[in-house]
ZARO-778150 format. One record per residue: residue number from 1; residue in one letter; z, y, x of N, C-alpha, C, O in turn. Coordinates in pm, whole numbers. Layout:
ZARO-778150
+-----+--------+--------+---------+--------+--------+----------+---------+--------+---------+--------+--------+---------+--------+
| num | residu |   n_up | n_north | n_east |  ca_up | ca_north | ca_east |   c_up | c_north | c_east |   o_up | o_north | o_east |
+-----+--------+--------+---------+--------+--------+----------+---------+--------+---------+--------+--------+---------+--------+
| NUM |      A |      Z |       Y |      X |      Z |        Y |       X |      Z |       Y |      X |      Z |       Y |      X |
...
+-----+--------+--------+---------+--------+--------+----------+---------+--------+---------+--------+--------+---------+--------+
***
This chain:
ZARO-778150
+-----+--------+--------+---------+--------+--------+----------+---------+--------+---------+--------+--------+---------+--------+
| num | residu |   n_up | n_north | n_east |  ca_up | ca_north | ca_east |   c_up | c_north | c_east |   o_up | o_north | o_east |
+-----+--------+--------+---------+--------+--------+----------+---------+--------+---------+--------+--------+---------+--------+
|   1 |      M |  11132 |  -26432 |  -5595 |  10977 |   -26377 |   -5554 |  10981 |  -26260 |  -5657 |  11024 |  -26267 |  -5772 |
|   2 |      I |  10925 |  -26144 |  -5590 |  10867 |   -26033 |   -5621 |  10743 |  -26023 |  -5593 |  10686 |  -26101 |  -5517 |
|   3 |      L |  10671 |  -25898 |  -5667 |  10548 |   -25850 |   -5646 |  10539 |  -25716 |  -5614 |  10609 |  -25635 |  -5675 |
|   4 |      V |  10474 |  -25685 |  -5540 |  10484 |   -25569 |   -5482 |  10356 |  -25463 |  -5506 |  10245 |  -25513 |  -5493 |
|   5 |      S |  10361 |  -25328 |  -5537 |  10277 |   -25241 |   -5631 |  10179 |  -25232 |  -5533 |  10227 |  -25199 |  -5424 |
|   6 |      N |  10070 |  -25248 |  -5532 |   9909 |   -25203 |   -5455 |   9926 |  -25058 |  -5439 |   9857 |  -25020 |  -5344 |
|   7 |      S |   9990 |  -24964 |  -5496 |   9977 |   -24818 |   -5477 |  10038 |  -24811 |  -5358 |  10043 |  -24688 |  -5352 |
|   8 |      S |  10087 |  -24846 |  -5260 |  10127 |   -24825 |   -5166 |  10080 |  -24880 |  -5029 |  10130 |  -24850 |  -4921 |
|   9 |      F |   9985 |  -24959 |  -5048 |   9881 |   -25007 |   -4961 |   9762 |  -24957 |  -4948 |   9691 |  -24983 |  -5046 |
|  10 |      N |   9706 |  -24889 |  -4856 |   9616 |   -24795 |   -4846 |   9486 |  -24909 |  -4769 |   9366 |  -24885 |  -4783 |
|  11 |      N |   9531 |  -25011 |  -4699 |   9462 |   -25061 |   -4610 |   9363 |  -25197 |  -4660 |   9299 |  -25273 |  -4587 |
|  12 |      I |   9377 |  -25200 |  -4831 |   9316 |   -25328 |   -4893 |   9166 |  -25312 |  -4921 |   9125 |  -25212 |  -4981 |
|  13 |      K |   9099 |  -25392 |  -4885 |   8957 |   -25348 |   -4889 |   8889 |  -25394 |  -5017 |   8929 |  -25491 |  -5080 |
|  14 |      G |   8801 |  -25330 |  -5046 |   8716 |   -25322 |   -5184 |   8746 |  -25206 |  -5275 |   8794 |  -25105 |  -5225 |
|  15 |      S |   8721 |  -25210 |  -5413 |   8744 |   -25106 |   -5506 |   8860 |  -25124 |  -5538 |   8899 |  -25239 |  -5559 |
|  16 |      K |   8918 |  -25049 |  -5546 |   9048 |   -25016 |   -5607 |   9055 |  -25036 |  -5707 |   9163 |  -25076 |  -5749 |
|  17 |      K |   8940 |  -25018 |  -5800 |   8952 |   -25031 |   -5942 |   8935 |  -25173 |  -6005 |   8945 |  -25205 |  -6123 |
|  18 |      F |   8905 |  -25259 |  -5881 |   8870 |   -25408 |   -5962 |   8988 |  -25474 |  -5894 |   8990 |  -25594 |  -5920 |
|  19 |      K |   9090 |  -25433 |  -5813 |   9185 |   -25484 |   -5760 |   9309 |  -25520 |  -5851 |   9313 |  -25454 |  -5955 |
|  20 |      D |   9409 |  -25608 |  -5834 |   9521 |   -25623 |   -5907 |   9612 |  -25504 |  -5897 |   9592 |  -25426 |  -5804 |
|  21 |      S |   9721 |  -25480 |  -5992 |   9806 |   -25364 |   -5991 |   9907 |  -25425 |  -5855 |   9938 |  -25349 |  -5763 |
|  22 |      F |   9944 |  -25551 |  -5857 |  10060 |   -25579 |   -5786 |   9981 |  -25667 |  -5666 |   9859 |  -25683 |  -5666 |
|  23 |      A |  10071 |  -25721 |  -5566 |  10003 |   -25779 |   -5472 |  10149 |  -25901 |  -5480 |  10268 |  -25876 |  -5502 |
|  24 |      G |  10083 |  -26036 |  -5451 |  10202 |   -26100 |   -5416 |  10196 |  -26266 |  -5491 |  10078 |  -26301 |  -5495 |
|  25 |      P |  10250 |  -26329 |  -5525 |  10421 |   -26338 |   -5501 |  10467 |  -26295 |  -5371 |  10369 |  -26252 |  -5310 |
|  26 |      F |  10590 |  -26286 |  -5288 |  10623 |   -26257 |   -5177 |  10769 |  -26292 |  -5166 |  10830 |  -26256 |  -5267 |
|  27 |      I |  10850 |  -26354 |  -5068 |  10944 |   -26375 |   -5019 |  11043 |  -26259 |  -5017 |  11008 |  -26207 |  -4912 |
|  28 |      I |  11152 |  -26177 |  -5067 |  11243 |   -26130 |   -5008 |  11354 |  -26146 |  -4844 |  11471 |  -26185 |  -4849 |
|  29 |      K |  11316 |  -26126 |  -4774 |  11358 |   -26105 |   -4646 |  11501 |  -26069 |  -4628 |  11585 |  -26143 |  -4575 |
|  30 |      A |  11530 |  -25904 |  -4696 |  11649 |   -25838 |   -4645 |  11656 |  -25749 |  -4746 |  11553 |  -25729 |  -4810 |
|  31 |      L |  11757 |  -25690 |  -4775 |  11763 |   -25571 |   -4871 |  11861 |  -25475 |  -4785 |  11966 |  -25495 |  -4725 |
|  32 |      H |  11768 |  -25345 |  -4806 |  11834 |   -25225 |   -4678 |  11889 |  -25143 |  -4817 |  11807 |  -25081 |  -4885 |
|  33 |      G |  12008 |  -25146 |  -4849 |  12091 |   -25063 |   -4960 |  12035 |  -25093 |  -5039 |  11968 |  -25196 |  -5034 |
|  34 |      R |  12042 |  -24999 |  -5167 |  12006 |   -25028 |   -5314 |  11870 |  -25002 |  -5331 |  11819 |  -25048 |  -5433 |
|  35 |      N |  11808 |  -24947 |  -5264 |  11692 |   -24881 |   -5283 |  11560 |  -24931 |  -5236 |  11451 |  -24908 |  -5288 |
|  36 |      A |  11593 |  -25020 |  -5105 |  11461 |   -25077 |   -5036 |  11464 |  -25221 |  -5016 |  11560 |  -25298 |  -5020 |
|  37 |      V |  11363 |  -25240 |  -4997 |  11376 |   -25441 |   -4980 |  11276 |  -25475 |  -4865 |  11172 |  -25409 |  -4867 |
|  38 |      Q |  11287 |  -25559 |  -4773 |  11217 |   -25614 |   -4666 |  11138 |  -25711 |  -4727 |  11201 |  -25747 |  -4826 |
|  39 |      V |  11043 |  -25765 |  -4722 |  10951 |   -25884 |   -4781 |  10871 |  -25916 |  -4671 |  10819 |  -25842 |  -4588 |
|  40 |      E |  10868 |  -26104 |  -4692 |  10765 |   -26149 |   -4605 |  10626 |  -26115 |  -4640 |  10581 |  -26178 |  -4736 |
|  41 |      L |  10549 |  -26031 |  -4583 |  10407 |   -26054 |   -4646 |  10314 |  -26123 |  -4588 |  10339 |  -26117 |  -4468 |
|  42 |      S |  10228 |  -26180 |  -4603 |  10093 |   -26288 |   -4575 |   9978 |  -26212 |  -4623 |   9963 |  -26112 |  -4693 |
|  43 |      G |   9905 |  -26291 |  -4563 |   9706 |   -26249 |   -4602 |   9688 |  -26136 |  -4552 |   9751 |  -26119 |  -4448 |
|  44 |      E |   9616 |  -26037 |  -4592 |   9579 |   -25899 |   -4543 |   9659 |  -25793 |  -4569 |   9622 |  -25676 |  -4575 |
|  45 |      L |   9794 |  -25843 |  -4587 |   9890 |   -25720 |   -4605 |   9999 |  -25754 |  -4491 |  10113 |  -25709 |  -4483 |
|  46 |      E |   9925 |  -25859 |  -4393 |  10039 |   -25944 |   -4307 |  10061 |  -25808 |  -4212 |  10179 |  -25802 |  -4178 |
|  47 |      N |   9977 |  -25691 |  -4158 |  10010 |   -25607 |   -4047 |  10066 |  -25492 |  -4126 |  10058 |  -25392 |  -4055 |
|  48 |      T |  10118 |  -25466 |  -4241 |  10155 |   -25357 |   -4322 |  10287 |  -25351 |  -4287 |  10336 |  -25442 |  -4221 |
|  49 |      H |  10377 |  -25220 |  -4337 |  10520 |   -25219 |   -4307 |  10590 |  -25304 |  -4403 |  10551 |  -25292 |  -4519 |
|  50 |      P |  10661 |  -25366 |  -4388 |  10713 |   -25482 |   -4469 |  10833 |  -25441 |  -4571 |  10879 |  -25515 |  -4658 |
|  51 |      T |  10871 |  -25314 |  -4545 |  10980 |   -25263 |   -4633 |  10911 |  -25150 |  -4740 |  10839 |  -25055 |  -4711 |
|  52 |      S |  10970 |  -25202 |  -4904 |  10930 |   -25127 |   -4989 |  11006 |  -25064 |  -5070 |  11115 |  -25122 |  -5067 |
|  53 |      P |  11012 |  -24933 |  -5176 |  11103 |   -24930 |   -5230 |  11111 |  -24976 |  -5341 |  11007 |  -25000 |  -5402 |
|  54 |      V |  11221 |  -24997 |  -5393 |  11269 |   -25091 |   -5547 |  11159 |  -25054 |  -5630 |  11074 |  -25136 |  -5665 |
|  55 |      S |  11157 |  -24936 |  -5663 |  11089 |   -24863 |   -5748 |  10909 |  -24917 |  -5753 |  10842 |  -24886 |  -5851 |
|  56 |      L |  10851 |  -24993 |  -5644 |  10740 |   -25013 |   -5626 |  10729 |  -25199 |  -5655 |  10626 |  -25266 |  -5651 |
|  57 |      L |  10843 |  -25240 |  -5679 |  10871 |   -25385 |   -5693 |  10866 |  -25450 |  -5849 |  10875 |  -25390 |  -5956 |
|  58 |      K |  10849 |  -25577 |  -5827 |  10824 |   -25644 |   -6006 |  10861 |  -25768 |  -5997 |  10796 |  -25830 |  -5913 |
|  59 |      H |  10946 |  -25831 |  -6054 |  10999 |   -25999 |   -6073 |  10863 |  -26066 |  -6075 |  10762 |  -26022 |  -6130 |
|  60 |      Y |  10875 |  -26177 |  -6009 |  10758 |   -26267 |   -6031 |  10801 |  -26361 |  -6112 |  10907 |  -26422 |  -6096 |
|  61 |      T |  10701 |  -26382 |  -6225 |  10741 |   -26506 |   -6319 |  10610 |  -26598 |  -6313 |  10509 |  -26530 |  -6331 |
|  62 |      S |  10588 |  -26719 |  -6293 |  10500 |   -26780 |   -6301 |  10453 |  -26842 |  -6448 |  10539 |  -26900 |  -6515 |
|  63 |      S |  10336 |  -26833 |  -6493 |  10281 |   -26880 |   -6605 |  10297 |  -27025 |  -6654 |  10281 |  -27126 |  -6586 |
|  64 |      D |  10329 |  -27017 |  -6785 |  10408 |   -27165 |   -6854 |  10257 |  -27241 |  -6872 |  10185 |  -27177 |  -6948 |
|  65 |      K |  10199 |  -27356 |  -6822 |  10093 |   -27417 |   -6871 |  10083 |  -27468 |  -6965 |   9975 |  -27526 |  -6975 |
|  66 |      E |  10161 |  -27481 |  -7067 |  10203 |   -27518 |   -7217 |  10131 |  -27398 |  -7291 |  10030 |  -27424 |  -7357 |
|  67 |      L |  10176 |  -27271 |  -7284 |  10161 |   -27182 |   -7342 |  10025 |  -27112 |  -7290 |   9967 |  -27060 |  -7385 |
|  68 |      F |   9970 |  -27100 |  -7190 |   9842 |   -27079 |   -7130 |   9772 |  -27165 |  -7053 |   9761 |  -27137 |  -6934 |
|  69 |      P |   9706 |  -27292 |  -7106 |   9632 |   -27386 |   -7068 |   9517 |  -27336 |  -6999 |   9487 |  -27397 |  -6896 |
|  70 |      L |   9449 |  -27244 |  -7029 |   9325 |   -27192 |   -6929 |   9352 |  -27107 |  -6844 |   9260 |  -27076 |  -6768 |
|  71 |      R |   9479 |  -27044 |  -6828 |   9540 |   -26956 |   -6705 |   9501 |  -27022 |  -6559 |   9573 |  -27113 |  -6519 |
|  72 |      N |   9415 |  -26988 |  -6497 |   9399 |   -27013 |   -6356 |   9489 |  -26954 |  -6254 |   9441 |  -26858 |  -6193 |
|  73 |      E |   9628 |  -26999 |  -6218 |   9679 |   -26927 |   -6131 |   9693 |  -26976 |  -5981 |   9723 |  -27086 |  -5936 |
|  74 |      R |   9652 |  -26830 |  -5908 |   9647 |   -26875 |   -5784 |   9741 |  -26906 |  -5687 |   9845 |  -26840 |  -5689 |
|  75 |      P |   9724 |  -27011 |  -5585 |   9802 |   -27079 |   -5537 |   9903 |  -26976 |  -5435 |   9860 |  -26873 |  -5384 |
|  76 |      L |  10016 |  -27018 |  -5421 |  10128 |   -26945 |   -5386 |  10100 |  -26938 |  -5220 |  10086 |  -27048 |  -5165 |
|  77 |      E |  10093 |  -26830 |  -5144 |  10100 |   -26816 |   -5010 |  10219 |  -26795 |  -4943 |  10260 |  -26682 |  -4920 |
|  78 |      V |  10276 |  -26894 |  -4909 |  10427 |   -26883 |   -4813 |  10379 |  -26883 |  -4664 |  10307 |  -26981 |  -4644 |
|  79 |      P |  10391 |  -26822 |  -4579 |  10374 |   -26808 |   -4424 |  10495 |  -26948 |  -4409 |  10595 |  -26969 |  -4479 |
|  80 |      P |  10439 |  -27033 |  -4285 |  10520 |   -27106 |   -4234 |  10622 |  -27038 |  -4136 |  10599 |  -26959 |  -4045 |
|  81 |      L |  10744 |  -27091 |  -4180 |  10864 |   -27032 |   -4064 |  10837 |  -27107 |  -3920 |  10846 |  -27230 |  -3917 |
|  82 |      D |  10815 |  -27054 |  -3833 |  10856 |   -27106 |   -3711 |  10978 |  -27103 |  -3666 |  11049 |  -27003 |  -3665 |
|  83 |      Q |  11010 |  -27214 |  -3624 |  11173 |   -27268 |   -3611 |  11196 |  -27258 |  -3471 |  11301 |  -27294 |  -3418 |
|  84 |      S |  11091 |  -27205 |  -3404 |  11097 |   -27231 |   -3229 |  11223 |  -27118 |  -3213 |  11251 |  -27038 |  -3303 |
|  85 |      E |  11299 |  -27126 |  -3075 |  11381 |   -27047 |   -3068 |  11343 |  -26956 |  -2933 |  11402 |  -26862 |  -2880 |
|  86 |      E |  11237 |  -27015 |  -2906 |  11139 |   -26936 |   -2755 |  11110 |  -26797 |  -2786 |  11046 |  -26771 |  -2887 |
|  87 |      K |  11147 |  -26717 |  -2717 |  11104 |   -26550 |   -2723 |  11005 |  -26527 |  -2649 |  11033 |  -26518 |  -2529 |
|  88 |      N |  10850 |  -26509 |  -2692 |  10767 |   -26489 |   -2626 |  10734 |  -26342 |  -2613 |  10716 |  -26283 |  -2719 |
|  89 |      V |  10726 |  -26279 |  -2508 |  10717 |   -26159 |   -2517 |  10588 |  -26109 |  -2563 |  10496 |  -26159 |  -2499 |
|  90 |      L |  10544 |  -26011 |  -2668 |  10414 |   -25960 |   -2682 |  10371 |  -25831 |  -2631 |  10253 |  -25812 |  -2602 |
|  91 |      K |  10464 |  -25737 |  -2618 |  10447 |   -25622 |   -2507 |  10581 |  -25531 |  -2523 |  10654 |  -25543 |  -2622 |
|  92 |      V |  10608 |  -25441 |  -2420 |  10681 |   -25345 |   -2394 |  10663 |  -25201 |  -2466 |  10565 |  -25127 |  -2453 |
|  93 |      L |  10780 |  -25177 |  -2549 |  10734 |   -25051 |   -2614 |  10773 |  -24911 |  -2556 |  10699 |  -24814 |  -2543 |
|  94 |      K |  10923 |  -24926 |  -2521 |  10974 |   -24802 |   -2477 |  11066 |  -24835 |  -2364 |  11118 |  -24945 |  -2348 |
|  95 |      E |  11085 |  -24718 |  -2277 |  11180 |   -24762 |   -2162 |  11254 |  -24662 |  -2152 |  11217 |  -24548 |  -2183 |
|  96 |      R |  11393 |  -24697 |  -2096 |  11532 |   -24554 |   -2076 |  11590 |  -24621 |  -1989 |  11592 |  -24744 |  -1982 |
|  97 |      R |  11656 |  -24518 |  -1889 |  11741 |   -24537 |   -1797 |  11856 |  -24550 |  -1859 |  11876 |  -24501 |  -1970 |
|  98 |      L |  11971 |  -24642 |  -1771 |  12099 |   -24645 |   -1830 |  12162 |  -24521 |  -1769 |  12128 |  -24454 |  -1671 |
|  99 |      W |  12258 |  -24510 |  -1852 |  12346 |   -24391 |   -1814 |  12417 |  -24378 |  -1694 |  12507 |  -24457 |  -1665 |
| 100 |      G |  12385 |  -24293 |  -1629 |  12496 |   -24280 |   -1465 |  12399 |  -24395 |  -1372 |  12418 |  -24386 |  -1250 |
| 101 |      K |  12329 |  -24470 |  -1403 |  12271 |   -24568 |   -1314 |  12147 |  -24552 |  -1304 |  12076 |  -24477 |  -1372 |
| 102 |      D |  12104 |  -24648 |  -1188 |  11943 |   -24646 |   -1160 |  11864 |  -24762 |  -1210 |  11769 |  -24819 |  -1157 |
| 103 |      E |  11924 |  -24785 |  -1324 |  11866 |   -24927 |   -1345 |  11796 |  -24850 |  -1507 |  11841 |  -24753 |  -1568 |
| 104 |      R |  11660 |  -24948 |  -1545 |  11601 |   -24914 |   -1652 |  11590 |  -25042 |  -1733 |  11599 |  -25154 |  -1680 |
| 105 |      E |  11567 |  -25019 |  -1881 |  11600 |   -25090 |   -1956 |  11480 |  -25065 |  -2056 |  11456 |  -24954 |  -2103 |
| 106 |      Y |  11402 |  -25187 |  -2087 |  11292 |   -25208 |   -2168 |  11306 |  -25250 |  -2316 |  11388 |  -25337 |  -2347 |
| 107 |      L |  11236 |  -25194 |  -2400 |  11255 |   -25203 |   -2564 |  11073 |  -25300 |  -2577 |  10956 |  -25261 |  -2584 |
| 108 |      V |  11148 |  -25451 |  -2573 |  11048 |   -25555 |   -2581 |  11042 |  -25622 |  -2743 |  11140 |  -25655 |  -2810 |
| 109 |      R |  10872 |  -25631 |  -2788 |  10872 |   -25706 |   -2902 |  10822 |  -25843 |  -2866 |  10757 |  -25877 |  -2767 |
| 110 |      Y |  10861 |  -25907 |  -2955 |  10822 |   -26059 |   -2894 |  10748 |  -26093 |  -3033 |  10760 |  -26053 |  -3149 |
| 111 |      K |  10674 |  -26175 |  -2972 |  10538 |   -26269 |   -3084 |  10608 |  -26323 |  -3201 |  10524 |  -26353 |  -3286 |
| 112 |      N |  10728 |  -26347 |  -3239 |  10732 |   -26428 |   -3334 |  10834 |  -26307 |  -3381 |  10920 |  -26246 |  -3317 |
| 113 |      P |  10783 |  -26297 |  -3547 |  10843 |   -26156 |   -3625 |  10961 |  -26193 |  -3635 |  11027 |  -26093 |  -3664 |
| 114 |      Q |  11053 |  -26318 |  -3623 |  11178 |   -26374 |   -3690 |  11286 |  -26283 |  -3559 |  11401 |  -26242 |  -3573 |
| 115 |      H |  11219 |  -26277 |  -3468 |  11325 |   -26229 |   -3329 |  11277 |  -26038 |  -3332 |  11164 |  -25988 |  -3333 |
| 116 |      E |  11377 |  -25989 |  -3332 |  11392 |   -25832 |   -3325 |  11362 |  -25796 |  -3185 |  11376 |  -25865 |  -3083 |
| 117 |      D |  11311 |  -25656 |  -3201 |  11293 |   -25595 |   -3071 |  11410 |  -25584 |  -3016 |  11511 |  -25582 |  -3086 |
| 118 |      E |  11416 |  -25575 |  -2867 |  11550 |   -25573 |   -2805 |  11535 |  -25507 |  -2666 |  11434 |  -25515 |  -2597 |
| 119 |      W |  11645 |  -25443 |  -2634 |  11680 |   -25404 |   -2494 |  11696 |  -25466 |  -2409 |  11801 |  -25530 |  -2404 |
| 120 |      I |  11576 |  -25480 |  -2272 |  11660 |   -25538 |   -2165 |  11628 |  -25530 |  -2050 |  11536 |  -25449 |  -2039 |
| 121 |      V |  11664 |  -25582 |  -1939 |  11605 |   -25498 |   -1796 |  11513 |  -25606 |  -1761 |  11498 |  -25720 |  -1804 |
| 122 |      A |  11433 |  -25510 |  -1638 |  11297 |   -25575 |   -1621 |  11322 |  -25751 |  -1548 |  11244 |  -25845 |  -1560 |
| 123 |      E |  11416 |  -25749 |  -1494 |  11448 |   -25952 |   -1488 |  11455 |  -26019 |  -1561 |  11419 |  -26135 |  -1544 |
| 124 |      K |  11500 |  -25977 |  -1666 |  11484 |   -26107 |   -1773 |  11363 |  -26093 |  -1858 |  11360 |  -26171 |  -1953 |
| 125 |      I |  11250 |  -26004 |  -1845 |  11130 |   -26018 |   -1861 |  11024 |  -26126 |  -1830 |  10927 |  -26067 |  -1782 |
| 126 |      P |  10999 |  -26257 |  -1837 |  10892 |   -26324 |   -1801 |  10775 |  -26254 |  -1793 |  10718 |  -26191 |  -1882 |
| 127 |      D |  10732 |  -26278 |  -1631 |  10645 |   -26201 |   -1627 |  10600 |  -26067 |  -1605 |  10490 |  -26016 |  -1583 |
| 128 |      S |  10701 |  -26031 |  -1616 |  10755 |   -25849 |   -1624 |  10663 |  -25754 |  -1548 |  10646 |  -25641 |  -1592 |
| 129 |      Q |  10596 |  -25801 |  -1422 |  10486 |   -25733 |   -1381 |  10381 |  -25685 |  -1465 |  10332 |  -25572 |  -1477 |
| 130 |      R |  10359 |  -25788 |  -1516 |  10218 |   -25788 |   -1601 |  10228 |  -25685 |  -1725 |  10143 |  -25601 |  -1754 |
| 131 |      F |  10368 |  -25712 |  -1801 |  10400 |   -25602 |   -1914 |  10411 |  -25464 |  -1877 |  10355 |  -25367 |  -1928 |
| 132 |      L |  10491 |  -25470 |  -1783 |  10487 |   -25332 |   -1752 |  10412 |  -25213 |  -1698 |  10433 |  -25092 |  -1707 |
| 133 |      R |  10292 |  -25305 |  -1621 |  10173 |   -25241 |   -1563 |  10104 |  -25207 |  -1671 |  10044 |  -25100 |  -1664 |
| 134 |      R |  10091 |  -25301 |  -1823 |   9986 |   -25250 |   -1922 |  10082 |  -25178 |  -1989 |  10030 |  -25122 |  -2085 |
| 135 |      F |  10253 |  -25144 |  -1976 |  10306 |   -25059 |   -2061 |  10294 |  -24903 |  -2021 |  10307 |  -24807 |  -2097 |
| 136 |      R |  10264 |  -24902 |  -1873 |  10235 |   -24764 |   -1814 |  10108 |  -24722 |  -1799 |  10088 |  -24612 |  -1746 |
| 137 |      H |  10009 |  -24799 |  -1841 |   9877 |   -24758 |   -1839 |   9797 |  -24771 |  -1971 |   9679 |  -24737 |  -1975 |
+-----+--------+--------+---------+--------+--------+----------+---------+--------+---------+--------+--------+---------+--------+
***
């Protein structure tokens, strides 16, 4: 578990002066080389970019109740992991033409954040006409 510096988030509401220096704790999702970490963000930071440089991170240590009996620790917000394997399309992001063919592939984003964006043909997109119409307009 880690804490992420609030200096990288500019969408936090309220006065910067009265906010905590670090947000979290968050769960590490993935490591991107030696210098970046992808975290599972929750709460008001849910819509921000989940990758942060290592220099803006700090290890999380929970407080000891015996040493600090009056300290109120905020409850840990761990987002529930959706175990469903169903891929529900959220929107179409891009379009590309296959090399030497008259077929097109579409970059599709799914509602479940566990599924990564992927390139698929229109026939494999459920209710493709609706998503393609929204993409083109």
